[in-house]
C-alpha positions in Angstrom: 31.4 39.9 44.9 32.2 40.8 41.2 34.2 37.6 40.9 31.2 35.5 42.2 28.9 37.2 39.7 31.4 36.6 36.9 31.6 32.8 37.8 27.8 32.6 37.9 27.5 34.2 34.5 30.1 31.8 33.0 28.4 28.8 34.4 25.0 30.1 33.2 26.4 30.8 29.7 27.7 27.2 29.5 24.3 25.7 30.1 22.2 24.3 27.3 19.4 26.6 26.1 16.7 24.4 27.6 18.4 24.5 31.0 18.8 28.3 30.7 15.1 28.6 29.8 14.1 26.4 32.6 16.3 28.1 35.2 15.4 31.6 34.1 11.6 30.9 34.0 11.8 29.3 37.4 13.5 32.4 38.8 11.1 34.7 37.1 8.1 32.7 38.5 9.7 32.5 41.9 10.1 36.2 42.3 6.5 37.3 41.9 5.3 34.3 43.9 7.5 35.3 46.8 6.6 38.9 46.4 3.0 38.0 46.4 3.5 36.1 49.7 5.3 39.0 51.3 2.7 41.4 50.0 -0.1 39.2 51.4 1.7 39.3 54.8 2.2 43.0 54.9 -1.2 43.7 53.5 -2.8 41.5 56.1 -0.6 43.2 58.7 -1.6 46.6 57.5 -5.3 45.6 57.4 -5.1 44.3 61.0 -3.4 47.5 62.0 -5.9 49.7 60.3 -8.7 47.8 61.9 -7.1 48.1 65.3 -6.4 51.8 64.8 -9.9 52.3 63.5 -11.2 50.5 66.6 -8.9 52.5 68.9 -10.0 55.8 67.2 -13.7 54.9 67.6 -13.1 53.8 71.2 -11.2 57.0 71.9 -14.0 59.1 70.5 -16.6 57.2 72.5 -14.6 57.3 75.8 -13.8 61.0 75.4 -17.5 61.7 74.7 -18.5 59.7 77.8 -16.0 61.6 79.9 -17.0 64.9 78.4 -20.6 64.1 79.2 -19.8 63.4 82.8 -17.6 66.4 83.3 -20.1 68.6 81.6 -22.8 67.3 83.8 -20.8 68.1 87.0 -19.9 71.5 85.5 -23.5 72.2 85.1 -24.4 71.1 88.6 -21.6 73.3 90.0 -22.8 76.3 88.0 -26.4 75.5 89.1 -25.2 76.0 92.7 -23.0 78.9 92.2 -25.4 80.9 90.0 -28.3 80.5 92.4 -28.9 84.0 93.8 -30.4 82.9 97.1 -27.5 80.5 97.7 -24.8 83.2 96.8 -26.5 85.7 99.1 -26.0 83.4 102.1 -22.2 83.6 101.6 -22.2 87.3 101.1 -24.6 88.3 103.9 -23.3 89.8 107.2 -25.3 88.1 109.9 -23.7 89.9 112.9 -24.4 87.0 115.3 -28.0 86.8 114.1 -28.0 83.0 114.1 -31.7 82.7 113.7 -31.6 84.3 110.2 -28.5 82.1 109.5 -30.5 79.0 110.5 -33.4 80.0 108.3 -31.2 80.6 105.3 -29.5 77.2 105.7 -32.8 75.5 106.3 -34.7 77.1 103.4 -31.9 77.6 100.8 -28.6 75.8 101.4 -29.6 72.4 102.7 -32.5 71.8 100.2 -30.2 72.8 97.3 -27.3 70.4 98.5 -29.8 67.6 99.1 -31.3 68.1 95.7 -27.8 68.0 94.0 -26.8 64.8 95.8 -30.2 63.3 95.0 -29.6 64.1 91.2 -26.2 62.3 91.2 -25.4 59.5 93.6 -21.7 59.6 92.5 -21.2 62.9 94.3 -19.6 61.9 97.6 -19.2 65.3 99.3 -19.9 68.9 98.7 -17.8 71.1 100.9 -17.5 74.9 101.2 -14.4 76.8 102.4 -14.8 80.3 103.7 -13.3 82.8 106.1 -16.6 84.5 107.0 -19.3 84.1 109.7 -20.6 80.8 108.5 -17.8 78.6 110.0 -19.0 75.8 112.2 -22.6 76.1 111.1 -22.5 72.8 109.2 -19.9 70.0 108.8 -19.4 70.9 105.2 -18.7 74.6 106.0 -14.9 74.6 106.6 -12.2 77.2 107.0 -10.4 78.5 103.9 -7.1 77.7 105.5 -7.9 74.0 105.5 -8.4 74.2 101.7 -5.1 76.1 101.2 -3.2 73.5 103.1 -4.1 70.8 100.6 -1.3 69.9 98.2 -3.5 70.2 95.1 -5.0 73.6 95.9 -4.4 76.4 93.4 -6.1 79.8 94.0 -5.4 81.0 90.5 -8.3 79.0 89.0 -12.0 79.9 89.4 -12.9 76.4 88.3 -10.6 73.4 88.3 -10.7 69.6 88.1 -8.2 67.8 90.4 -7.4 64.0 90.6 -5.4 63.2 93.7 -4.9 60.0 95.7 -7.7 58.2 93.8 -10.1 61.1 94.4 -11.7 63.4 92.0 -12.4 67.0 93.1 -14.2 69.8 91.2 -13.0 73.1 92.8 -15.3 76.1 92.1 -14.9 79.6 93.4 -18.0 81.2 94.8 -19.2 84.7 94.4 -17.4 86.8 97.1 -16.6 90.3 98.0 -13.3 92.1 97.9 -12.2 91.1 101.4 -12.8 87.4 101.2 -13.1 84.6 98.8 -15.2 81.4 99.1 -14.7 78.0 97.4 -16.9 75.0 96.8 -15.2 71.6 96.4 -17.3 68.7 95.0 -15.9 65.2 95.6 -16.9 62.7 92.9 -16.4 58.9 92.9 -13.2 58.1 91.3 -14.3 54.7 89.8 -17.5 56.3 88.4 -15.7 59.0 86.5 -13.2 56.6 84.9 -15.4 53.5 84.6 -15.5 53.8 80.7 -11.7 53.5 80.5 -11.7 50.1 82.3 -13.6 48.4 79.5 -11.0 48.8 76.8 -9.4 46.0 74.7 -6.3 44.2 75.7 -4.2 45.8 73.0 -5.3 49.3 74.1 -3.9 51.2 77.1 -5.3 54.6 78.2 -3.9 57.5 80.1 -5.2 61.0 81.0 -3.0 64.0 81.5 -4.0 67.5 82.7 -3.1 70.8 81.2 0.3 70.7 82.8 1.0 67.4 81.1 0.8 65.7 84.5 -0.4 62.1 84.7 -3.8 61.9 86.5 -4.9 58.5 85.4 -3.8 55.9 86.2 -2.0 56.7 89.4 1.2 54.8 88.3 2.9 55.2 84.9 2.1 52.3 82.5 4.8 49.8 81.8 5.8 50.2 78.2 5.4 47.0 76.2 8.0 46.0 73.7 7.2 46.1 70.0 5.7 48.7 67.7 3.0 50.9 69.0 0.7 53.7 67.8 -0.3 56.7 69.9 -3.6 58.5 69.7 -4.8 61.5 71.7 -7.9 63.7 72.0 -8.4 66.7 74.2 -11.6 66.9 76.3 -13.9 69.8 75.6 -15.1 70.6 79.1 -11.8 70.7 81.1 -8.1 70.7 80.4 -7.7 66.9 80.3 -6.2 65.0 77.4 -7.1 61.3 76.8 -4.3 59.4 75.3 -4.4 55.8 73.8 -1.4 53.5 73.1 -2.2 50.7 70.6 0.0 47.7 70.6 0.8 46.0 67.2 1.5 42.6 68.7 -1.8 41.1 67.9 -1.8 42.4 64.4 1.6 40.8 63.8 0.5 37.4 65.1 -2.6 37.4 62.9 -0.6 38.4 59.8 2.0 35.7 60.5 -0.7 33.1 60.7 -2.0 34.2 57.2 1.6 34.1 55.9 2.1 30.5 57.0 -1.0 29.4 55.0 0.3 31.5 52.0 3.7 29.9 52.2 2.2 26.4 51.8 0.3 27.7 48.7 3.6 29.2 47.4 5.4 25.8 47.6 2.6 24.0 45.8 2.6 26.8 43.1 6.3 26.5 42.6 6.1 22.7 42.1 3.3 23.1 39.5 5.2 26.0 37.8 8.4 23.8 37.5 6.5 21.0 35.8 4.8 23.3 33.3 8.1 25.2 32.5 9.9 21.9 31.9 7.2 20.8 29.4 7.1 24.1 27.5 10.9 24.6 27.4 11.4 21.2 25.9 8.9 22.0 23.2 10.5 25.4 22.4 14.1 24.2 22.3 13.2 21.4 19.8 12.5 23.9 17.1 15.6 26.0 18.0 17.8 22.9 17.6 16.3 22.3 14.2 17.0 25.9 13.2 20.5 25.8 14.5 21.4 22.7 12.4 20.4 24.7 9.3 22.4 27.7 10.3 25.4 25.4 10.8 25.1 24.3 7.1 25.0 28.0 6.1 28.2 28.6 8.1 29.8 25.9 5.9 29.2 28.2 2.9 26.1 26.3 1.8 24.2 29.5 0.9 21.7 27.7 -1.2 20.0 26.0 1.6 16.3 26.9 2.1 15.2 28.0 5.6 11.5 28.4 5.9 8.8 28.0 8.5 5.0 27.9 8.2 4.6 28.9 11.9 3.5 32.5 12.6 5.1 32.9 16.1 8.5 34.5 16.8 10.4 31.3 16.0 8.6 31.2 12.7 9.4 34.8 12.0 13.1 34.2 13.0 13.4 31.3 10.6 11.7 33.2 7.7 13.8 36.2 8.5 17.0 34.2 8.2 15.7 32.7 5.0 15.1 36.2 3.6 18.5 37.3 4.8 20.2 34.5 2.9 18.3 35.5 -0.3 19.4 39.1 0.2 23.0 38.0 0.8 22.9 36.2 -2.5 21.4 39.2 -4.2 24.0 41.6 -2.6 26.8 39.4 -3.9 25.4 39.9 -7.4 25.0 43.6 -6.8 28.5 44.0 -5.5 29.8 42.3 -8.7 27.7 44.6 -10.8 28.8 47.6 -8.8 32.4 46.9 -9.4 31.7 46.9 -13.1 29.8 50.2 -12.8 32.7 51.6 -10.8 35.1 50.9 -13.6 32.8 52.6 -16.1 32.4 55.6 -13.7 36.2 56.0 -13.5 36.4 56.0 -17.3 33.6 58.6 -17.6 35.4 60.7 -15.1 38.6 60.6 -17.0 36.7 61.7 -20.1 35.1 64.6 -18.1 38.6 65.7 -17.1 39.7 65.7 -20.7 36.6 67.7 -22.0 37.2 71.0 -20.2 40.9 71.1 -21.4 39.7 70.4 -24.9 37.1 73.2 -24.5 39.7 75.7 -23.2 42.2 74.8 -26.0 39.6 75.1 -28.6 38.4 78.6 -27.4 42.0 79.8 -27.1 42.6 78.7 -30.7 39.4 80.5 -31.9 40.5 83.6 -30.0 43.9 83.5 -31.7 42.4 83.1 -35.1 40.1 86.1 -34.5 42.9 88.2 -33.4 44.9 87.1 -36.4 42.1 88.3 -38.7 41.7 91.5 -36.6 38.1 90.5 -35.6 38.2 92.3 -32.2 34.5 91.7 -31.3 34.8 87.9 -32.0 38.0 87.7 -30.0 36.4 89.5 -27.0 33.4 87.2 -27.1 35.5 84.1 -27.3 37.8 85.3 -24.5 34.9 86.2 -22.3 33.3 82.8 -22.9 36.5 81.0 -22.0 36.7 83.1 -18.9 33.1 82.2 -17.9 33.6 78.5 -18.4 36.9 78.6 -16.5 35.3 80.3 -13.5 32.1 78.1 -13.7 34.0 74.8 -13.8 36.3 76.0 -11.0 38.6 73.0 -11.6 36.0 70.8 -10.1 36.1 72.5 -6.7 32.9 73.1 -4.7 33.8 76.5 -3.2 35.0 79.8 -4.6 35.7 83.3 -3.2 33.1 86.0 -3.8 35.6 87.7 -6.0 35.8 84.6 -8.3 32.0 84.3 -8.3 31.6 87.9 -9.3 34.3 87.4 -12.0 32.2 84.5 -13.4 28.9 86.6 -13.4 30.8 89.6 -15.0 31.9 87.3 -17.9 28.4 86.0 -18.2 26.8 89.5 -18.2 29.4 90.8 -20.8 28.3 88.1 -23.2 24.6 88.8 -22.4 25.1 92.6 -23.0 26.7 91.7 -26.4 23.8 89.3 -27.3 21.1 91.8 -26.3 22.8 94.8 -27.9 23.4 96.5 -24.5 19.6 96.7 -23.8 20.1 96.8 -20.0 22.6 98.3 -17.5 24.5 96.4 -14.9 25.7 97.9 -11.6 27.7 96.2 -8.8 27.5 97.3 -5.2 30.0 95.0 -3.4 31.6 95.4 0.1 35.3 95.1 -0.8 36.0 93.5 2.6 33.9 90.5 1.6 35.7 89.6 -1.7 37.8 86.8 0.0 34.9 85.2 1.8 34.4 81.6 0.4 31.0 80.4 -0.7 29.7 77.6 -2.8 30.2 78.4 -6.5 27.8 79.1 -9.3 24.8 80.5 -7.4 24.5 83.9 -9.0 24.4 82.9 -12.7 20.9 81.1 -12.6 19.4 84.0 -10.8 20.8 86.6 -13.2 19.9 84.4 -16.1 16.3 84.2 -14.8 16.1 88.1 -14.4 17.3 88.7 -18.0 15.2 85.9 -19.6 11.9 86.7 -17.7 12.3 90.1 -16.1 13.5 91.9 -19.3 11.3 89.8 -21.7 9.0 92.7 -22.5 10.4 95.9 -24.0 9.2 99.1 -22.2 9.8 102.8 -22.0 12.1 102.6 -19.0 15.6 101.4 -19.2 16.2 97.9 -17.8 18.6 97.8 -15.0 20.3 95.0 -13.0 21.9 95.6 -9.6 24.0 93.1 -7.8 24.6 93.7 -4.0 27.1 91.9 -1.6 26.8 93.0 2.0 26.6 91.9 5.7 23.3 92.1 7.6 22.9 91.0 11.3 26.0 88.8 11.1 24.8 87.0 7.9 26.1 87.3 4.4 23.6 88.7 1.8 23.8 88.6 -2.0 21.0 90.4 -3.8 20.0 90.6 -7.4 17.5 93.5 -8.2 15.9 94.1 -11.5 13.3 96.6 -12.7 11.6 94.2 -15.0 8.0 93.0 -15.4 7.9 91.4 -11.9 5.7 88.5 -10.8 2.3 87.8 -9.4 2.0 86.2 -5.9 1.2 82.8 -7.4 4.3 82.9 -9.7 6.4 84.2 -6.7 5.3 81.2 -4.6 5.9 78.7 -7.4 9.4 79.8 -8.6 11.6 78.4 -5.8 10.0 74.9 -6.0 9.0 74.5 -9.6 10.7 71.9 -11.8 13.0 73.5 -14.5 14.6 72.1 -17.6 17.8 74.0 -16.8 19.8 74.6 -13.6 17.2 77.0 -12.3 16.5 79.0 -9.1 15.1 75.9 -7.5 18.4 74.1 -7.8 20.3 77.0 -6.2 17.9 77.1 -3.3 18.2 73.4 -2.7 22.0 73.5 -3.0 22.3 76.3 -0.4 20.0 74.5 2.1 21.8 71.2 1.6 25.2 72.7 2.1 24.4 75.3 4.9 21.2 74.1 6.5 17.5 74.9 6.3 17.9 78.4 7.9 19.6 79.7 4.7 18.5 79.9 1.1 16.6 82.3 -1.2 14.0 85.0 -0.5 12.0 86.5 -3.4 10.3 89.8 -3.4 8.4 91.0 -6.5 5.8 93.4 -7.7 4.1 93.3 -11.1 5.5 96.0 -13.5 8.0 97.2 -10.9 10.6 94.5 -10.6 12.0 91.6 -8.6 14.5 91.2 -5.8 16.2 87.8 -5.1 18.0 87.7 -1.7 20.5 85.0 -1.0 21.3 84.4 2.7 24.4 82.6 3.6 26.3 82.1 6.9 29.3 84.6 7.3 32.6 82.9 8.0 35.5 85.5 7.7 
């Protein structure tokens, strides 16, 4: 299979663009048309099925309502007899061979009631009573209880029960009796009358009825299961334990849907023919412009970069042609930029060489000045020159980006020694450094701008209290903290918010904050805390890497 796919891809790639466009569009058009045909088939099939199921559900409800009505009617007739006090008294009375009273009760109570019931419903074929008392033999419909018990369908455990047996429908009802004997009434109802509504169903619907024991009571023989897909529906009757079940065959729905699909298939063929013609016309029009663009690109491939590629069309082909034209102009511009960049690179290398020479020249000059001062026994000048050389040596750091905390503190000590001399010792400096952190490496030259800002602005006003500067280095919650505290004039909230972001003519606090965030991430940087006339704290937060 992979081999077949690869062969097909190779053949497809070798086709002309117009043929590719024609074939691909034809396939793209074919798929939705075929899907539409299949969709119409399945949709019509589902529509037919929904209609058949809806019809079956409606018929099921109607048939079950009719059956419930008939069953309820006979239940009411049965209760009408059983609940008649005069009628019940006949079966409970002890006549003691008083046949005349028995005759009067049957003439005045039993016979009129039975006649009335039969007159109300002509479908009642018989009403028989089964007893073990004194009434045996009085009428034909007064029969011994043993005869009822011998019937295969009899079940004494029910006070009322519907039975269908041998194409006969019986309603068995227990009469009011005493503790010694029990009496039963059995109403025989016309079989065809009860189930007449089921015989008028559609050809695709077959119906069965089962009792509470899941026994088939209608029809007498199990139905022959038809081949094909079917849907089953069922509904329990309200007035007895019967369940009406429908089986809906899908055969008719399939035939109707297939007829619709045949018509749709003819429409699909005609649509494909029209689609093929239209695709052929449009693909020829598109490829003509592509061939023209290809010829110009071939000239560019032959190093003819001065060719002009331009289109006045505003569609994708026009944008492509104009894009290639702009790309050619940028290529020519980049060639000139690369040439100029090479010249700038040479100048940069020269400037870098000069930058390497300047620090050495500065160190040598300061060393010579220190030697001259010592020779003249000018100790103060010698100290200042040596301290200045030490500051620049640690600040430049031989061009490296990182230093240890120890070297950073050495740089700031040299700077503060010079500032103490320049300010006549007007402030005090204290270092509180965790010795275990001296060898941790950080980016260099981050303390000096902050210390310079504290001296320049914090100690700008002379006051009664002695100015003090404290430098801390410690760990807090797994992060490295470097803090510079001063007891100077402090800042207002507006100044405090502006300081880390304001433009500065020098290196400045802003530059330190940006360098830290650029090197370590936005989670790190400076935090400023200040109160007017009380002082300022600048906290530097860095990641701790032992």
